[in-house]
N, C-alpha and C positions, 0 to 999 in steps of 0.2 A: 190366795194361791201363794205357793212358795216361790221365791225368787233367788236363784243361785248366786246372783251378784252379792247379796248380803252375806252369804256364807263364805264367798271367796275372800272378802276383805277380813272377815273375822278369823278364819282358820288358815289361810295361806296368802300372805301378802304378795307372794310372787305372781298371783293372778290379778292383783289390784292395779293392772295397767292394761292398756289396749293391746289387742292382737291375739289373745288366747284366752277364751272365756268358756266356763263349763256349760254344757247342756244338761249336766247331771243333777241329781237331787242333792239337797243340802246334806243329807245323811251320808251319801256316798262320797261327797267332797270332803266331809269331815273325816271319814274313815281313810280316805286316800292320804290326807295330811298326817293322820296318826301313824299310818304305816310308813310314810316317808321319813318320819322322825326316828323310827326304831333304830337303836344302836347309837344315836347321837342326840338324845333328847335335850340335854342341857345346852349343847353347842347350837342346836337348832333354834332354841329360844333366843340366843344371842344373834344368830344369823338373821332371823326374822325381824328382830328389833332393829338391827343395824341397817337392814335392807330398806326400811322405811325412814329411819332416823337420820342417817348420813346425808341423803339428798335434801331433806328438809332443813338441815342445819348447814348445808354446803360444806360438809366436813369430809376429809379424805382419810381413810384408814391407811395403815402402813402398807397393806396389800389390798387388792380387790377382794370382795367377798366370793366372787365367782369368776372362773377363767374358762373361756371357750377355746379349746385347743382343736383346731380344724385338722383332723387327720387326713381329710381328702377335700380338695376343691374340684374334684372330678365327680360327675354324676353319670349314671347309666341310663337315665330317663331324659325325656325332652317334654316335660309337661307344658301345656300351652300358655299357662299364666306365669311361668317362672322367669325370674330375672336372668338366669343363666343363658337364656336365648337372646338376650340383649347384645347388640354389637359392642356396647360399652363394656360389658362384662368380658366378652371374648378378647377385647383389645387390651384390657388393663389387668386381668387376673391371671396369674400363673396357675394353670390347671395341673396340679401335681399331688403326690402323696407326701405327707410330712416325713422328713427324715427322722428315723427313730432316735438317733443320738440327740437331736434337737428336742424331741418329746421328753426324753429322760432329763435333759438339762433343765427344762422348764419345771417339770414335776419335782426334781430334786430341790430347786430353789423355793418353790411355793409349798412344799410339804410342811404340814403343821401350821401354815399361815393362811391358807385359802380353804374355805369350807367345801366348795363344790367345784367340780370340773365337768364340763360338757364336751364330749368328743365329737364335735361336729359344728358345722355352720352352713356353708354354701353347697357342699358336695354330699356324696353318700359315704359316710364314714366307714360303713362295714366293708367297703371295697378295699380298704387298706389291708395289705397282706399280713400285718402284725396287729390287727385290731384287738384280738383276744389278749395278746401280750401287753398291749397298751393298757387295757382295763386292769389287768392283774398288777401291773407295775404301779399304777396310780393308787390302787387300793392298799398296797403295802406301804404307802408313803403318807399315811395320815390324811388322806383326802376323804372326807366323811361321806360324800355322795358323788358317784360317777354315773353319768347318764349319757345318752345319745339320742339323736333323732334320725329316723330311718324310713325309707320307703318299703322296707321289709322284703326286698327282692332276695336277700340272702338269709332271711330269718327262718330257715328251716329248723326242725327240731334239734338236729345235731349241733348246729351253730348256736342255737339258743342255750343248749346244755353246756357247751364250752364257755359261753358268756356267763352263765350262772356260776360255774366253777371259778371263773376269773374274779367274780364278785360284783358284777355290774348291778346297779341299784334301780335303774329304770330305762325302759325303751319308750320313746314317743314315736308313734307310728302314724304316718300320713295316710289317711284313707278318705279320698274325696268322692263322696257319693256312694251309691249302691249299683251293683250289676253293670248295665250298659254305660251308665254315666262314669263310673270308676274306670271301666275298661277303656273308654274313650280318652279320659284325661291321663291315666297312668299306663297307657300302652307301652310295651307289650304285656304288662302285668294283667292278671285276671282277678276279678273280685272273688270268684269261687276259691281260688288258690289262697288269697290272703285270709279269707274266712276260715279255711281249713288250718292254716298256720296258727291263727288265734285259738282255735279249738284244741289243737295239739299242745300248745303252750299251756293253756288252762289245765288240761288233763295232767300234764307233767307236774305242774305246780301243786295240784291237789294230791296227786299220788305221792309226792315227796314232801308234803306239808310246808311248802314254800310261801312266804309272803312276798319276798323280793326275788327277782326284779319286778317292780310294778310295771304294768302295761297301761299306757295312756294313749288314746287315739285323738287325732285332730283332723279336721277336714275344713276346706274352704266353704263358706256359707252358701254361695250360689249352688253348689252341688248337693247341699243338704236341704235347702229351702223347699223343694217340691213336696217332701214328706219327712219332716224332722222326727216324727214319732217312729216311723218305720226305720229310719236310719239308726236312731237310738236303740230301739228294741232289737234290731238285728245284731248290733255290735256290743252293747253294754253287758250282756250275760257272760261275755268271754274276756272282759278287760276290767281294769280298775277305775278308769275315768274316761269320759267322752267329752270332748271340747270342740269348739268351732273357731274358725278364723275368718273375720270379714275380709273380703277381697281387697287387698291393698294395691297401691299404684306401683306394682313390681316392675312394670314396663316403663315407668317414668314418662307417662304421657299426659298426666293431669296438669291443667293450667289454672283452673278456677278453684283454688284451694282455700278453705276457710280454716283459720287457726284458732286454737284456744288462747285465752288471754293469760298473760303472765306465766308463760311456759318456760320451765327450766328442766332439762332432761335428767331424770333420776339415774339413768343407766351409767352416766359418766362417773358416778360415785359407787357403782355396784359391780360392774363387770369390765373385764379386759378380754380382747380377742386377739389370739395369735393365729394368723393365717397359715395355711399348709406350707407356704414357702418361707415362713419365719417372720414375715412382715407383720407388725402389730398395727391393726387398723383401729379407727376411732371407736367403733362399736359394731354390734351385730347387724345394724341396719345399713352399714357402709359397705354394701355388697360389691361395689365396683372398686373398693380400696382407693377412694379419692383422698383420704386423709391418713397418711402413713405417720405413725407416732414414733416408730423405731423398728429395730430388727432384733428378734430374740436370739439370733445366732451369735451375736457379739455384744448384746446389751442385756442387763438384768431386767427382770420384770419390775423390780422395785424402782429402778432408775427411769424406766419408761412411764410407769404409773405416776411418778412424781415429776416427770419431765416438763420442760417449758411448753412444748406443743400441746400436751394434754391440759396443762394449767390454763393456757390461753383459750382453749375451747370451752373449758368449764367457766371461765370468767365471762366469755361471750354469752353463754347461757344465763349466767347469774344476772347479767345486765339486760336480759331479755333481747339480746341481739342474735338469737339463733338463726334467723333468716339470712344472715350474712354468710352462713356456711351452707354450701350447695346441698350437701348430703342431708343436713337437718331440715332444710326447706322442703325436701322431697319425702321426708320420713313420715311414717304413720302416726308416731306418738303425739306430735303437736297438732294434729288435725282434729277439728271438731267432728263430733259424731251426732247422728240422729237415730232415735230409737225405732225399732220395728218389733212388734210383738209376734212371737211365735208360740205355738202350743205344743208341748211334748207330753203326751199322756195326761192331758188335763192340766199340766203345770204351765203357767205363764212364764215365758223366757223373753227377756228384753234383749234383742239383738242390736248391737251397736254397729251401724254402718257409717262410713265416712261421708260427710256432706259432699255432694257433687261427685261421688265416686260410683260409677256404674257397676252394679254387682252382677256382671255377666262374665263368664269365663272367656279368657283371651281378650280382655279389655283393660 
């Protein structure tokens, strides 16, 4: 039987880490990567090589390979498993829209130096009143790939068409389960509505011979587990890739955590996160902004990327002392996983769940 994990490492190194793994076939994963490369094939080769090589060598590029620009730390949903419901998040995170002048300042600096920008992190990026303008601005500044993650509450066809005109390269859409399960988790959104949006988007792309924006779907594993084949078969015909996410300790409740040996985080050499309020946080898993590395309002991305605070964090990881950092101790990446076999249309898929992590929504 085919195992998607083999393909993920061969064709797209960005999936070769925990937390987001294909349920899809090898052929579709390969095609997804081929389409992602269109228009920047040579640069993508460098990007993919450096994505793996820099962490292995503990080397820091002049700039990160990827920048997460959080257009919104505000969300319009209250999903039961989400860290935005934590009191620590409410107490420590400024829930705002990113100032557009700040957005332009960052893009102007990293133009031609950073391969990819993701317009999102903790909130719903499409709520930003200048989302379309942000996409267009980034695409005019030599950013090869501009993406976002969304709950699709605003992804009606007109909004999608405007995003296409602006040049967005990919939407990652969170779809947790089917029908009643989705409706319960993502309320007040309805599964029938999200499926109709996917169908309308596919029809528009086909009618206009569009490859991009690619549409990737992700869902938390407990919502998919009851019938992964039905989940896949319902969604896959309308999108480019279907993936799952094991349920992480987003609520920061786990105590009996088992870690991998000799862990040093690759993200520290790959990505930089600028929060909606301008604070640069340690990484995309520092949801509560416990580790502030600088402020993009008055510092450059270059200076923050090479700054003493970031260097000290990297050195701690290099010495395998990551557990001294509270955020890293709670993170999903250094946690050991245990395999669970699922079958999707006769294909064996090895699901990685975190040891001692209850795969039940709202836990």
